[in-house]
Biotite code that builds the C-alpha atoms (Angstrom):
import biotite.structure as struc

atoms = struc.array([
    struc.Atom([50.909, -4.905, 30.668], chain_id="A", res_id=1, res_name="UNK", atom_name="CA", element="C"),
    struc.Atom([47.698, -4.962, 31.519], chain_id="A", res_id=2, res_name="UNK", atom_name="CA", element="C"),
    struc.Atom([47.840, -0.721, 30.656], chain_id="A", res_id=3, res_name="UNK", atom_name="CA", element="C"),
    struc.Atom([49.129, -2.097, 27.206], chain_id="A", res_id=4, res_name="UNK", atom_name="CA", element="C"),
    struc.Atom([46.285, -4.920, 27.184], chain_id="A", res_id=5, res_name="UNK", atom_name="CA", element="C"),
    struc.Atom([43.898, -1.881, 27.290], chain_id="A", res_id=6, res_name="UNK", atom_name="CA", element="C"),
    struc.Atom([45.140, 0.258, 24.449], chain_id="A", res_id=7, res_name="UNK", atom_name="CA", element="C"),
    struc.Atom([44.993, -2.565, 22.548], chain_id="A", res_id=8, res_name="UNK", atom_name="CA", element="C"),
    struc.Atom([41.650, -3.141, 22.817], chain_id="A", res_id=9, res_name="UNK", atom_name="CA", element="C"),
    struc.Atom([40.972, 0.300, 22.790], chain_id="A", res_id=10, res_name="UNK", atom_name="CA", element="C"),
    struc.Atom([42.217, 0.491, 18.941], chain_id="A", res_id=11, res_name="UNK", atom_name="CA", element="C"),
    struc.Atom([40.190, -2.493, 18.384], chain_id="A", res_id=12, res_name="UNK", atom_name="CA", element="C"),
    struc.Atom([37.256, -0.818, 18.991], chain_id="A", res_id=13, res_name="UNK", atom_name="CA", element="C"),
    struc.Atom([38.136, 1.935, 17.490], chain_id="A", res_id=14, res_name="UNK", atom_name="CA", element="C"),
    struc.Atom([39.063, 0.105, 14.826], chain_id="A", res_id=15, res_name="UNK", atom_name="CA", element="C"),
    struc.Atom([35.744, -1.886, 14.097], chain_id="A", res_id=16, res_name="UNK", atom_name="CA", element="C"),
    struc.Atom([33.937, 1.430, 14.530], chain_id="A", res_id=17, res_name="UNK", atom_name="CA", element="C"),
    struc.Atom([35.817, 3.130, 12.114], chain_id="A", res_id=18, res_name="UNK", atom_name="CA", element="C"),
    struc.Atom([35.534, 0.231, 9.060], chain_id="A", res_id=19, res_name="UNK", atom_name="CA", element="C"),
    struc.Atom([31.337, 0.215, 10.084], chain_id="A", res_id=20, res_name="UNK", atom_name="CA", element="C"),
    struc.Atom([31.625, 3.908, 9.931], chain_id="A", res_id=21, res_name="UNK", atom_name="CA", element="C"),
    struc.Atom([33.086, 2.953, 6.685], chain_id="A", res_id=22, res_name="UNK", atom_name="CA", element="C"),
    struc.Atom([30.533, 0.634, 5.982], chain_id="A", res_id=23, res_name="UNK", atom_name="CA", element="C"),
    struc.Atom([27.538, 2.856, 6.737], chain_id="A", res_id=24, res_name="UNK", atom_name="CA", element="C"),
    struc.Atom([28.879, 5.430, 4.475], chain_id="A", res_id=25, res_name="UNK", atom_name="CA", element="C"),
    struc.Atom([29.405, 3.571, 1.291], chain_id="A", res_id=26, res_name="UNK", atom_name="CA", element="C"),
    struc.Atom([25.875, 2.582, 1.569], chain_id="A", res_id=27, res_name="UNK", atom_name="CA", element="C"),
    struc.Atom([24.549, 5.845, 1.168], chain_id="A", res_id=28, res_name="UNK", atom_name="CA", element="C"),
    struc.Atom([27.733, 7.731, -1.203], chain_id="A", res_id=29, res_name="UNK", atom_name="CA", element="C"),
    struc.Atom([27.049, 9.082, -5.097], chain_id="A", res_id=30, res_name="UNK", atom_name="CA", element="C"),
    struc.Atom([30.350, 8.577, -6.762], chain_id="A", res_id=31, res_name="UNK", atom_name="CA", element="C"),
    struc.Atom([30.877, 10.700, -9.591], chain_id="A", res_id=32, res_name="UNK", atom_name="CA", element="C"),
    struc.Atom([32.206, 8.623, -12.589], chain_id="A", res_id=33, res_name="UNK", atom_name="CA", element="C"),
    struc.Atom([33.520, 10.031, -16.031], chain_id="A", res_id=34, res_name="UNK", atom_name="CA", element="C"),
    struc.Atom([31.086, 12.581, -18.354], chain_id="A", res_id=35, res_name="UNK", atom_name="CA", element="C"),
    struc.Atom([29.211, 10.963, -20.918], chain_id="A", res_id=36, res_name="UNK", atom_name="CA", element="C"),
    struc.Atom([29.730, 13.135, -23.537], chain_id="A", res_id=37, res_name="UNK", atom_name="CA", element="C"),
    struc.Atom([26.878, 13.148, -26.116], chain_id="A", res_id=38, res_name="UNK", atom_name="CA", element="C"),
    struc.Atom([25.153, 9.865, -26.889], chain_id="A", res_id=39, res_name="UNK", atom_name="CA", element="C"),
    struc.Atom([21.765, 9.251, -28.454], chain_id="A", res_id=40, res_name="UNK", atom_name="CA", element="C"),
    struc.Atom([20.541, 7.021, -25.857], chain_id="A", res_id=41, res_name="UNK", atom_name="CA", element="C"),
    struc.Atom([17.521, 5.860, -23.570], chain_id="A", res_id=42, res_name="UNK", atom_name="CA", element="C"),
    struc.Atom([17.325, 3.514, -21.365], chain_id="A", res_id=43, res_name="UNK", atom_name="CA", element="C"),
    struc.Atom([14.966, 2.149, -18.656], chain_id="A", res_id=44, res_name="UNK", atom_name="CA", element="C"),
    struc.Atom([16.082, 0.955, -15.208], chain_id="A", res_id=45, res_name="UNK", atom_name="CA", element="C"),
    struc.Atom([14.632, -0.622, -12.424], chain_id="A", res_id=46, res_name="UNK", atom_name="CA", element="C"),
    struc.Atom([15.574, -0.643, -9.641], chain_id="A", res_id=47, res_name="UNK", atom_name="CA", element="C"),
    struc.Atom([15.764, -3.068, -6.900], chain_id="A", res_id=48, res_name="UNK", atom_name="CA", element="C"),
    struc.Atom([13.015, -5.191, -8.068], chain_id="A", res_id=49, res_name="UNK", atom_name="CA", element="C"),
    struc.Atom([13.800, -8.172, -5.950], chain_id="A", res_id=50, res_name="UNK", atom_name="CA", element="C"),
    struc.Atom([11.071, -10.392, -4.126], chain_id="A", res_id=51, res_name="UNK", atom_name="CA", element="C"),
    struc.Atom([12.996, -10.007, -0.826], chain_id="A", res_id=52, res_name="UNK", atom_name="CA", element="C"),
    struc.Atom([11.854, -5.944, -0.731], chain_id="A", res_id=53, res_name="UNK", atom_name="CA", element="C"),
    struc.Atom([8.662, -6.064, -3.626], chain_id="A", res_id=54, res_name="UNK", atom_name="CA", element="C"),
    struc.Atom([6.875, -9.381, -0.937], chain_id="A", res_id=55, res_name="UNK", atom_name="CA", element="C"),
    struc.Atom([8.825, -9.241, 2.440], chain_id="A", res_id=56, res_name="UNK", atom_name="CA", element="C"),
    struc.Atom([9.037, -5.005, 2.088], chain_id="A", res_id=57, res_name="UNK", atom_name="CA", element="C"),
    struc.Atom([7.101, -2.218, 4.315], chain_id="A", res_id=58, res_name="UNK", atom_name="CA", element="C"),
    struc.Atom([4.948, -1.202, 1.480], chain_id="A", res_id=59, res_name="UNK", atom_name="CA", element="C"),
    struc.Atom([0.609, -0.907, 1.489], chain_id="A", res_id=60, res_name="UNK", atom_name="CA", element="C"),
    struc.Atom([-0.543, -3.258, -0.964], chain_id="A", res_id=61, res_name="UNK", atom_name="CA", element="C"),
    struc.Atom([-2.678, -0.380, -2.108], chain_id="A", res_id=62, res_name="UNK", atom_name="CA", element="C"),
    struc.Atom([0.297, 2.241, -3.799], chain_id="A", res_id=63, res_name="UNK", atom_name="CA", element="C"),
    struc.Atom([2.089, -1.798, -4.857], chain_id="A", res_id=64, res_name="UNK", atom_name="CA", element="C"),
    struc.Atom([-0.974, -2.265, -7.138], chain_id="A", res_id=65, res_name="UNK", atom_name="CA", element="C"),
    struc.Atom([-0.322, 0.982, -8.240], chain_id="A", res_id=66, res_name="UNK", atom_name="CA", element="C"),
    struc.Atom([3.383, 0.737, -8.554], chain_id="A", res_id=67, res_name="UNK", atom_name="CA", element="C"),
    struc.Atom([3.429, -2.361, -10.437], chain_id="A", res_id=68, res_name="UNK", atom_name="CA", element="C"),
    struc.Atom([0.819, -1.476, -13.420], chain_id="A", res_id=69, res_name="UNK", atom_name="CA", element="C"),
    struc.Atom([2.881, 1.748, -13.742], chain_id="A", res_id=70, res_name="UNK", atom_name="CA", element="C"),
    struc.Atom([6.065, -0.065, -13.305], chain_id="A", res_id=71, res_name="UNK", atom_name="CA", element="C"),
    struc.Atom([4.319, -2.673, -16.050], chain_id="A", res_id=72, res_name="UNK", atom_name="CA", element="C"),
    struc.Atom([3.493, 0.419, -18.883], chain_id="A", res_id=73, res_name="UNK", atom_name="CA", element="C"),
    struc.Atom([6.418, 1.929, -18.481], chain_id="A", res_id=74, res_name="UNK", atom_name="CA", element="C"),
    struc.Atom([8.806, -1.641, -19.532], chain_id="A", res_id=75, res_name="UNK", atom_name="CA", element="C"),
    struc.Atom([5.170, -2.198, -22.641], chain_id="A", res_id=76, res_name="UNK", atom_name="CA", element="C"),
    struc.Atom([6.066, 1.693, -23.590], chain_id="A", res_id=77, res_name="UNK", atom_name="CA", element="C"),
    struc.Atom([9.887, 0.837, -23.531], chain_id="A", res_id=78, res_name="UNK", atom_name="CA", element="C"),
    struc.Atom([9.711, -1.937, -25.645], chain_id="A", res_id=79, res_name="UNK", atom_name="CA", element="C"),
    struc.Atom([7.475, -0.227, -28.340], chain_id="A", res_id=80, res_name="UNK", atom_name="CA", element="C"),
    struc.Atom([10.256, 1.737, -28.360], chain_id="A", res_id=81, res_name="UNK", atom_name="CA", element="C"),
    struc.Atom([13.108, -0.215, -29.071], chain_id="A", res_id=82, res_name="UNK", atom_name="CA", element="C"),
    struc.Atom([14.296, 0.820, -25.696], chain_id="A", res_id=83, res_name="UNK", atom_name="CA", element="C"),
    struc.Atom([16.709, -1.494, -23.172], chain_id="A", res_id=84, res_name="UNK", atom_name="CA", element="C"),
    struc.Atom([15.181, -2.783, -19.476], chain_id="A", res_id=85, res_name="UNK", atom_name="CA", element="C"),
    struc.Atom([18.553, -3.102, -17.284], chain_id="A", res_id=86, res_name="UNK", atom_name="CA", element="C"),
    struc.Atom([17.097, -3.943, -13.722], chain_id="A", res_id=87, res_name="UNK", atom_name="CA", element="C"),
    struc.Atom([19.507, -4.343, -10.461], chain_id="A", res_id=88, res_name="UNK", atom_name="CA", element="C"),
    struc.Atom([19.690, -5.786, -8.237], chain_id="A", res_id=89, res_name="UNK", atom_name="CA", element="C"),
    struc.Atom([20.371, -5.081, -4.345], chain_id="A", res_id=90, res_name="UNK", atom_name="CA", element="C"),
    struc.Atom([22.950, -7.314, -2.589], chain_id="A", res_id=91, res_name="UNK", atom_name="CA", element="C"),
    struc.Atom([25.322, -6.290, 0.360], chain_id="A", res_id=92, res_name="UNK", atom_name="CA", element="C"),
    struc.Atom([28.601, -8.210, -0.713], chain_id="A", res_id=93, res_name="UNK", atom_name="CA", element="C"),
    struc.Atom([31.276, -5.741, 0.860], chain_id="A", res_id=94, res_name="UNK", atom_name="CA", element="C"),
    struc.Atom([32.701, -7.218, 4.673], chain_id="A", res_id=95, res_name="UNK", atom_name="CA", element="C"),
    struc.Atom([31.267, -4.195, 6.400], chain_id="A", res_id=96, res_name="UNK", atom_name="CA", element="C"),
    struc.Atom([27.989, -2.848, 4.269], chain_id="A", res_id=97, res_name="UNK", atom_name="CA", element="C"),
    struc.Atom([27.322, -7.604, 4.999], chain_id="A", res_id=98, res_name="UNK", atom_name="CA", element="C"),
    struc.Atom([27.167, -7.041, 8.821], chain_id="A", res_id=99, res_name="UNK", atom_name="CA", element="C"),
    struc.Atom([25.160, -3.327, 8.171], chain_id="A", res_id=100, res_name="UNK", atom_name="CA", element="C"),
    struc.Atom([23.079, -4.928, 6.535], chain_id="A", res_id=101, res_name="UNK", atom_name="CA", element="C"),
    struc.Atom([21.697, -8.349, 9.141], chain_id="A", res_id=102, res_name="UNK", atom_name="CA", element="C"),
    struc.Atom([22.414, -6.057, 12.350], chain_id="A", res_id=103, res_name="UNK", atom_name="CA", element="C"),
    struc.Atom([20.493, -3.023, 10.582], chain_id="A", res_id=104, res_name="UNK", atom_name="CA", element="C"),
    struc.Atom([17.766, -4.407, 8.289], chain_id="A", res_id=105, res_name="UNK", atom_name="CA", element="C"),
    struc.Atom([16.882, -7.399, 9.009], chain_id="A", res_id=106, res_name="UNK", atom_name="CA", element="C"),
    struc.Atom([19.634, -9.347, 6.979], chain_id="A", res_id=107, res_name="UNK", atom_name="CA", element="C"),
    struc.Atom([17.773, -8.830, 3.702], chain_id="A", res_id=108, res_name="UNK", atom_name="CA", element="C"),
    struc.Atom([19.340, -9.117, 0.503], chain_id="A", res_id=109, res_name="UNK", atom_name="CA", element="C"),
    struc.Atom([22.639, -10.026, 1.099], chain_id="A", res_id=110, res_name="UNK", atom_name="CA", element="C"),
    struc.Atom([24.991, -12.384, -1.283], chain_id="A", res_id=111, res_name="UNK", atom_name="CA", element="C"),
    struc.Atom([23.765, -15.595, -1.439], chain_id="A", res_id=112, res_name="UNK", atom_name="CA", element="C"),
    struc.Atom([20.382, -15.723, 0.039], chain_id="A", res_id=113, res_name="UNK", atom_name="CA", element="C"),
    struc.Atom([16.772, -15.918, -0.724], chain_id="A", res_id=114, res_name="UNK", atom_name="CA", element="C"),
    struc.Atom([14.685, -12.930, -2.285], chain_id="A", res_id=115, res_name="UNK", atom_name="CA", element="C"),
    struc.Atom([17.920, -11.679, -4.296], chain_id="A", res_id=116, res_name="UNK", atom_name="CA", element="C"),
    struc.Atom([15.964, -12.780, -8.335], chain_id="A", res_id=117, res_name="UNK", atom_name="CA", element="C"),
    struc.Atom([13.402, -10.142, -9.534], chain_id="A", res_id=118, res_name="UNK", atom_name="CA", element="C"),
    struc.Atom([9.751, -10.458, -7.890], chain_id="A", res_id=119, res_name="UNK", atom_name="CA", element="C"),
    struc.Atom([7.543, -12.490, -9.836], chain_id="A", res_id=120, res_name="UNK", atom_name="CA", element="C"),
    struc.Atom([5.187, -9.703, -11.439], chain_id="A", res_id=121, res_name="UNK", atom_name="CA", element="C"),
    struc.Atom([9.258, -7.878, -13.338], chain_id="A", res_id=122, res_name="UNK", atom_name="CA", element="C"),
    struc.Atom([10.521, -11.079, -13.936], chain_id="A", res_id=123, res_name="UNK", atom_name="CA", element="C"),
    struc.Atom([12.347, -11.468, -17.015], chain_id="A", res_id=124, res_name="UNK", atom_name="CA", element="C"),
    struc.Atom([11.199, -8.105, -17.939], chain_id="A", res_id=125, res_name="UNK", atom_name="CA", element="C"),
    struc.Atom([14.443, -6.929, -18.244], chain_id="A", res_id=126, res_name="UNK", atom_name="CA", element="C"),
    struc.Atom([17.588, -7.200, -21.533], chain_id="A", res_id=127, res_name="UNK", atom_name="CA", element="C"),
    struc.Atom([20.267, -6.791, -18.763], chain_id="A", res_id=128, res_name="UNK", atom_name="CA", element="C"),
    struc.Atom([20.168, -7.859, -15.152], chain_id="A", res_id=129, res_name="UNK", atom_name="CA", element="C"),
    struc.Atom([22.694, -6.740, -12.916], chain_id="A", res_id=130, res_name="UNK", atom_name="CA", element="C"),
    struc.Atom([24.387, -6.531, -9.573], chain_id="A", res_id=131, res_name="UNK", atom_name="CA", element="C"),
    struc.Atom([24.376, -3.316, -7.033], chain_id="A", res_id=132, res_name="UNK", atom_name="CA", element="C"),
    struc.Atom([26.182, -3.469, -4.128], chain_id="A", res_id=133, res_name="UNK", atom_name="CA", element="C"),
    struc.Atom([25.201, -0.196, -2.235], chain_id="A", res_id=134, res_name="UNK", atom_name="CA", element="C"),
    struc.Atom([22.164, 2.609, -2.738], chain_id="A", res_id=135, res_name="UNK", atom_name="CA", element="C"),
    struc.Atom([24.228, 3.875, -5.975], chain_id="A", res_id=136, res_name="UNK", atom_name="CA", element="C"),
    struc.Atom([23.875, 1.305, -8.887], chain_id="A", res_id=137, res_name="UNK", atom_name="CA", element="C"),
    struc.Atom([26.671, 3.218, -10.434], chain_id="A", res_id=138, res_name="UNK", atom_name="CA", element="C"),
    struc.Atom([29.019, 1.901, -7.590], chain_id="A", res_id=139, res_name="UNK", atom_name="CA", element="C"),
    struc.Atom([30.247, -1.119, -9.436], chain_id="A", res_id=140, res_name="UNK", atom_name="CA", element="C"),
    struc.Atom([31.308, 0.498, -13.073], chain_id="A", res_id=141, res_name="UNK", atom_name="CA", element="C"),
    struc.Atom([29.621, -2.237, -14.720], chain_id="A", res_id=142, res_name="UNK", atom_name="CA", element="C"),
    struc.Atom([26.171, -0.061, -15.392], chain_id="A", res_id=143, res_name="UNK", atom_name="CA", element="C"),
    struc.Atom([28.914, 2.605, -16.536], chain_id="A", res_id=144, res_name="UNK", atom_name="CA", element="C"),
    struc.Atom([30.401, 0.205, -19.092], chain_id="A", res_id=145, res_name="UNK", atom_name="CA", element="C"),
    struc.Atom([26.414, -1.067, -20.143], chain_id="A", res_id=146, res_name="UNK", atom_name="CA", element="C"),
    struc.Atom([25.450, 1.677, -21.198], chain_id="A", res_id=147, res_name="UNK", atom_name="CA", element="C"),
    struc.Atom([28.381, 3.549, -23.260], chain_id="A", res_id=148, res_name="UNK", atom_name="CA", element="C"),
    struc.Atom([27.797, 0.362, -24.835], chain_id="A", res_id=149, res_name="UNK", atom_name="CA", element="C"),
    struc.Atom([24.689, 0.455, -25.309], chain_id="A", res_id=150, res_name="UNK", atom_name="CA", element="C"),
    struc.Atom([25.170, 4.044, -26.218], chain_id="A", res_id=151, res_name="UNK", atom_name="CA", element="C"),
    struc.Atom([22.707, 5.031, -23.552], chain_id="A", res_id=152, res_name="UNK", atom_name="CA", element="C"),
    struc.Atom([22.445, 9.306, -22.339], chain_id="A", res_id=153, res_name="UNK", atom_name="CA", element="C"),
    struc.Atom([18.952, 9.567, -20.615], chain_id="A", res_id=154, res_name="UNK", atom_name="CA", element="C"),
    struc.Atom([17.084, 7.014, -18.144], chain_id="A", res_id=155, res_name="UNK", atom_name="CA", element="C"),
    struc.Atom([14.369, 7.173, -17.044], chain_id="A", res_id=156, res_name="UNK", atom_name="CA", element="C"),
    struc.Atom([13.806, 5.440, -13.660], chain_id="A", res_id=157, res_name="UNK", atom_name="CA", element="C"),
    struc.Atom([11.063, 3.761, -11.533], chain_id="A", res_id=158, res_name="UNK", atom_name="CA", element="C"),
    struc.Atom([11.565, 0.923, -8.345], chain_id="A", res_id=159, res_name="UNK", atom_name="CA", element="C"),
    struc.Atom([12.194, 0.980, -4.442], chain_id="A", res_id=160, res_name="UNK", atom_name="CA", element="C"),
    struc.Atom([13.216, 2.733, -2.110], chain_id="A", res_id=161, res_name="UNK", atom_name="CA", element="C"),
    struc.Atom([12.508, 6.869, -3.721], chain_id="A", res_id=162, res_name="UNK", atom_name="CA", element="C"),
    struc.Atom([14.222, 8.163, -0.896], chain_id="A", res_id=163, res_name="UNK", atom_name="CA", element="C"),
    struc.Atom([17.667, 5.722, -1.311], chain_id="A", res_id=164, res_name="UNK", atom_name="CA", element="C"),
    struc.Atom([18.224, 3.405, -4.253], chain_id="A", res_id=165, res_name="UNK", atom_name="CA", element="C"),
    struc.Atom([16.022, 5.146, -6.746], chain_id="A", res_id=166, res_name="UNK", atom_name="CA", element="C"),
    struc.Atom([17.623, 8.992, -5.677], chain_id="A", res_id=167, res_name="UNK", atom_name="CA", element="C"),
    struc.Atom([21.519, 7.826, -5.386], chain_id="A", res_id=168, res_name="UNK", atom_name="CA", element="C"),
    struc.Atom([21.263, 6.353, -8.584], chain_id="A", res_id=169, res_name="UNK", atom_name="CA", element="C"),
    struc.Atom([19.747, 9.007, -10.115], chain_id="A", res_id=170, res_name="UNK", atom_name="CA", element="C"),
    struc.Atom([22.519, 11.393, -8.747], chain_id="A", res_id=171, res_name="UNK", atom_name="CA", element="C"),
    struc.Atom([25.138, 9.267, -9.350], chain_id="A", res_id=172, res_name="UNK", atom_name="CA", element="C"),
    struc.Atom([23.939, 9.345, -13.047], chain_id="A", res_id=173, res_name="UNK", atom_name="CA", element="C"),
    struc.Atom([23.033, 13.105, -13.664], chain_id="A", res_id=174, res_name="UNK", atom_name="CA", element="C"),
    struc.Atom([27.288, 14.047, -11.823], chain_id="A", res_id=175, res_name="UNK", atom_name="CA", element="C"),
    struc.Atom([28.151, 11.790, -14.623], chain_id="A", res_id=176, res_name="UNK", atom_name="CA", element="C"),
    struc.Atom([25.797, 13.905, -17.307], chain_id="A", res_id=177, res_name="UNK", atom_name="CA", element="C"),
    struc.Atom([22.548, 11.447, -18.481], chain_id="A", res_id=178, res_name="UNK", atom_name="CA", element="C"),
    struc.Atom([19.852, 13.450, -18.543], chain_id="A", res_id=179, res_name="UNK", atom_name="CA", element="C"),
    struc.Atom([17.671, 11.742, -15.887], chain_id="A", res_id=180, res_name="UNK", atom_name="CA", element="C"),
    struc.Atom([13.591, 10.871, -15.175], chain_id="A", res_id=181, res_name="UNK", atom_name="CA", element="C"),
    struc.Atom([12.766, 9.772, -12.960], chain_id="A", res_id=182, res_name="UNK", atom_name="CA", element="C"),
    struc.Atom([8.451, 8.469, -13.302], chain_id="A", res_id=183, res_name="UNK", atom_name="CA", element="C"),
    struc.Atom([7.132, 8.573, -9.252], chain_id="A", res_id=184, res_name="UNK", atom_name="CA", element="C"),
    struc.Atom([4.137, 6.348, -9.726], chain_id="A", res_id=185, res_name="UNK", atom_name="CA", element="C"),
    struc.Atom([5.819, 4.010, -10.170], chain_id="A", res_id=186, res_name="UNK", atom_name="CA", element="C"),
    struc.Atom([8.098, 3.786, -6.971], chain_id="A", res_id=187, res_name="UNK", atom_name="CA", element="C"),
    struc.Atom([7.272, 3.246, -3.908], chain_id="A", res_id=188, res_name="UNK", atom_name="CA", element="C"),
    struc.Atom([9.364, 4.762, -0.337], chain_id="A", res_id=189, res_name="UNK", atom_name="CA", element="C"),
    struc.Atom([8.318, 2.876, 2.737], chain_id="A", res_id=190, res_name="UNK", atom_name="CA", element="C"),
    struc.Atom([9.174, 6.975, 4.184], chain_id="A", res_id=191, res_name="UNK", atom_name="CA", element="C"),
    struc.Atom([6.427, 8.718, 2.256], chain_id="A", res_id=192, res_name="UNK", atom_name="CA", element="C"),
    struc.Atom([7.076, 11.572, 4.292], chain_id="A", res_id=193, res_name="UNK", atom_name="CA", element="C"),
    struc.Atom([10.400, 12.317, 3.201], chain_id="A", res_id=194, res_name="UNK", atom_name="CA", element="C"),
    struc.Atom([9.897, 12.261, -0.091], chain_id="A", res_id=195, res_name="UNK", atom_name="CA", element="C"),
    struc.Atom([9.198, 15.577, -0.708], chain_id="A", res_id=196, res_name="UNK", atom_name="CA", element="C"),
    struc.Atom([12.708, 16.405, 0.557], chain_id="A", res_id=197, res_name="UNK", atom_name="CA", element="C"),
    struc.Atom([13.961, 14.212, -1.649], chain_id="A", res_id=198, res_name="UNK", atom_name="CA", element="C"),
    struc.Atom([12.235, 15.258, -5.483], chain_id="A", res_id=199, res_name="UNK", atom_name="CA", element="C"),
    struc.Atom([12.787, 18.482, -3.852], chain_id="A", res_id=200, res_name="UNK", atom_name="CA", element="C"),
    struc.Atom([16.398, 17.481, -3.636], chain_id="A", res_id=201, res_name="UNK", atom_name="CA", element="C"),
    struc.Atom([16.312, 15.910, -6.903], chain_id="A", res_id=202, res_name="UNK", atom_name="CA", element="C"),
    struc.Atom([15.349, 19.507, -8.936], chain_id="A", res_id=203, res_name="UNK", atom_name="CA", element="C"),
    struc.Atom([18.336, 20.917, -7.231], chain_id="A", res_id=204, res_name="UNK", atom_name="CA", element="C"),
    struc.Atom([20.802, 18.487, -9.734], chain_id="A", res_id=205, res_name="UNK", atom_name="CA", element="C"),
    struc.Atom([18.086, 18.602, -12.546], chain_id="A", res_id=206, res_name="UNK", atom_name="CA", element="C"),
    struc.Atom([16.569, 15.100, -12.260], chain_id="A", res_id=207, res_name="UNK", atom_name="CA", element="C"),
    struc.Atom([13.166, 15.507, -13.192], chain_id="A", res_id=208, res_name="UNK", atom_name="CA", element="C"),
    struc.Atom([10.130, 13.922, -11.407], chain_id="A", res_id=209, res_name="UNK", atom_name="CA", element="C"),
    struc.Atom([6.997, 12.650, -13.653], chain_id="A", res_id=210, res_name="UNK", atom_name="CA", element="C"),
])
């Protein structure tokens, strides 16, 4: 009986580890989607500019001030060009990723917790606000549907974090056939040392960086 219980317990531990590993995979995965074909419009994407990241994130004050000015300038330019502005907000809601967020990310941006709304400098700027569950903003399919409705074929991307959600969203967009440009002055990175490698990988996939 003891041996049987040990086997059962071992299998349960393995199942739990697999479950968590799958959550880690989901967080960083890049979806491929359906090729979009020819579309005429351009949209500005604001990634993860929510209070819990902007106000409490590990970004230096001077870097935030510069990025804020660049982001607001991009929004103003989009308005002048009648370009839709779409904000993506992170909310960890998948059970495995919620647990990982609690264990490794200070529980930030859990669905239903304070701070998931857009930070004060960016509140009210977006024409559309969508919720994302992982780093790739396309994962739920909602962004795909909105961009199709708006006839969008080109994306300009700003926000947080350059090495994670910005990069994964840009890669997912390229896999669908979008023309993608990241405004680097309007992004921030918690680990600036990794940004050069990220930019090189993005450029290899046809993402424009300016």
